[in-house]
N, C-alpha and C positions, 0 to 999 in steps of 0.2 A: 197544567198551567193553562189557563182563560185570558181571550182578548177582549179587551172595552174598544167597541166600536162608536162614533159618534156621527149620527145619521142626521142629513138634513130634511125637509120634509115640508109639505104645502100646506096650504090652512086648510081644505077641504080634501077628505079621503075618497079614494077611487073608486069606483062603480063596484068596484069588488073587493072583499072582507081584508083590508091592509094586514103586511105580513107585521108591522108595525103601528103600534098604534100615534097619532098624529097631534100632537099641541098647537102647531103653527110655528113650532120651534125647531131648536137642535133637540134629535131626542139621543140618551145617551142607552147603550147595550150592553152585556155582557157577556161573557159564557162563547163567545166563537170559538173555537166554532162547533165542538158537541152539541149547542141549542140555545141560540141566542134571548136573551131576553129583557124589552126594554126597562128600563129603571129608572129615569127622567128624561123628563121633557120642561123646556126652557128656551129665554133666547130671541133673537131679533123674529121679525114678523115673516112668515114664508120662507127661508134661508134654503131653499132647493139646492144651493151646490155651497161646498166648503173648501176650500181651502187652507192647506195648512203652513205656516210660516215657513221658509226655509233657513236650516241652521248658520251657523257663524254671518247671517245678515241683517239689515235690520228689520227684518223680516220673522227675527226670530223668536217664539212665543206666542206667536200673533194666529188667530183664525178669523179669515176672511170666508164672508160670504156673500152668497149674489140671491139675493130677494127675489120673489116672483112674485111682485104685486104689482097694481095696475100703472104706480108711476115708480116706476125699477130704483131699487137703490141697493147700497155697499155695505155694507154693516163690519165692525172690528171689534172683533172679541178679545179679550185678554183672561187670562186664570181670575175665579172669582176668590176669595175670601172664602178658608175651609171655614166651612159649615155657615154661610153664610144664608139667609134664609129668603133672599132676594133671587138667589140664582142655582138650583140645587141639581144643573146640570155641569158644573165646573166650570162657565164659562161666563164671563160678562157682558152685555156689549156697552163698550165705550167709545164708540163713532158712530154716527151714522149719515151718507154724503148720498145726495142725488144722484141714477147713473145717468140721469138723460135718456132714460130708453121706458118703454113698455113691457113688464116681464121679464127682468134680469134672470135669465137664467145658467149661465154660465162664466167660470172666471180661472185664471190660473196668474200665474208670477211666473216669472225673468227668473233665469238662476242664479242672477245675482241679486235675489230681491228687494231688487229695486223699483220693479212697476208691476201693476196689476191691468190684467186686462180682462175685460166683460163685456159678454154676447146677449143682447136685450132680443128676445124673439120676437112680439109682437111690432114692433117699432124697426127691426132690421139694424139697430145701433150698438157702435162698437165706442166701447169705452175705457180710455187708460188711465191712470191715478199714479204717480208716482208714491212711490215709501218712504216715509219721512225717517228721520234719525231716530223716531222713537217707537216707530211702527206705526205708526196713525196714514192717514192720507191726504194728499196734498191737492188740491182743487181738482175735480174731473175734467178732461178732455171727453167730449161726446164727440162722433162722427157716423154721419149716414152712408149704408150702404151704397152703390151706384145703384142706377134702376137695373132690373130682372125680374125674370120670372122661368115657372119651370113648366110643363106638361103637363100637371095636374091644378086645374084651376079650383080648385075646391081649400086647396090650401100651399100653391105655389102663385098665389096672383100676383106678388113682390115680394121683395129681399123678407126672410126670418131668420136671422142672425142665432146660430144656437149652440155652437161648440168654438173656442178659442185653444191656440196652442204657441207656445212661444217657442221658436228652433233657437232664438243665442238670445242675449240682451236687448238686443233691436228688432229684429225680425220676428214675424208671427202671423200666421195662419189664421183663417175664421173661414170655419163651415156656413154657407147659407142655404139651407134647407130650400127657400122660396125660390132664389136663382138656380138652380142646382150645380153649384159651383162651389170653387175654396179659393179665395181672397188674399192675399201676401198685403201685409201692413207692415211698413216701419214708425217704430215708437219715435226717434230723432224726428222724422218729416212730421210726423202729426203736429210732434209739439212744434215745431218753428214755423208750420203753419197758425195752430194757434194763437200764438205768440206776435205771428205779423196783424192776426185778425184784432188782437186786444182781446180775448175774452176766452171762456174753456168750448165754446164750440166751434166746429169748419166743416167746411161742406167740401173740401179736398177730396178728390178720389183716391186710393191706396197709395200710399207714402212713395217709396222706392222701387214699388212695382206697379208701376202706373201703368194701366191698361191690361196687365197681367193677371188672368185669372185661370183657373183648373177648372175642368166642366164633363162632369159622368159621362158617361157614352156608353149604350145600352152595349149588352153583349160583353163586354171589354172586362175579364177577369183580374182579379184581384192577385196584390202581391202571394207567393205560394208561403205559407207558412213553415214550411218541414217540420221538425221537430218542437216548436216553439207550444206550449200549453196552456195557452190562451182563448178562448173563443167565445163570442155573444150572439144574440139573438134577441130579435127587438120580438120575437113573435112567444116567447116563453112565459110562464106559469107560476116561475119561482126564482128562489135566488137560490144558487148553487154556490158552495164553497169546493174547491179544488185544489187537492196538496200537488206542487209543480216536482216532478221528477219526470223520470225518461219517456216513465207514461202514465201522464195528467189522473190521476185517483180523486173520485170525490167525496170527500168524508162527511158532510152535512148538504139536504137540502131540506128548502124553509120553503114552503106554499105558500101562495096566498096572494100575491102580486102579478102584473101583468107586464110584458114592454122593459123587462130590465135594460139597463141602457149604458152602464156604466162597470169597470172593472176597478176592482185596489188591489196593491198584493199587500200582507200583512208578513213584518219581521219572520223568521223563522221560528220553531219553539224550541226552547231548550230539551235537550235529551232527558227524560224524566229516568 
């Protein structure tokens, strides 16, 4: 039995031969893990990050995409009608809203599936949007990261947000590559600030964790992973599929890419 995987893409291919063809949209691949093959491509412009809706929540059955374009945006996708010629990847864009940032690159849903958060790299913008009962997005709230910089002037001259992670339904962490830090925000505080301002933007600093940030310190080691099976390196040149066992076992290697930056866990395959 093989697995189908949806892959978000950029509009332009990288410097090296891409592992998967880029259509500027969502690419559907089949054949994982034996030998994946791209079979379709369609959808919104440059959906570099995809988030699946959570079962049992308002987001169920939807797909949310962070659009990595100069005027960043968030797209909502719904399953397309079988056989529809307009969308051959199985998903059709049903809503697109501006993120208020530039080059929106990452997104995450809270556990309750009621809020979507997104990071925009170039502008250092955090965006949150409430998920409505039908899975669509309410008016987004955008906030600029506090001023900051890092030790590498060529890419750390200002905040560059590139990852968001909900800790619970209210609190979320945001990594700032430009400021060498991790910021903590509160959805409730950002929403209250936007409501007080009377619009969807706010210049407030992080909500419930005002003044609190976490900065990388050179020479300090990370958490001991023990017997965990996952690891990642940004210096690789291939996509690996690893079977999670007591000792990780590589089952497929797909060369052609550079700088892998995300891991996904697939459901167990049934015994044949």
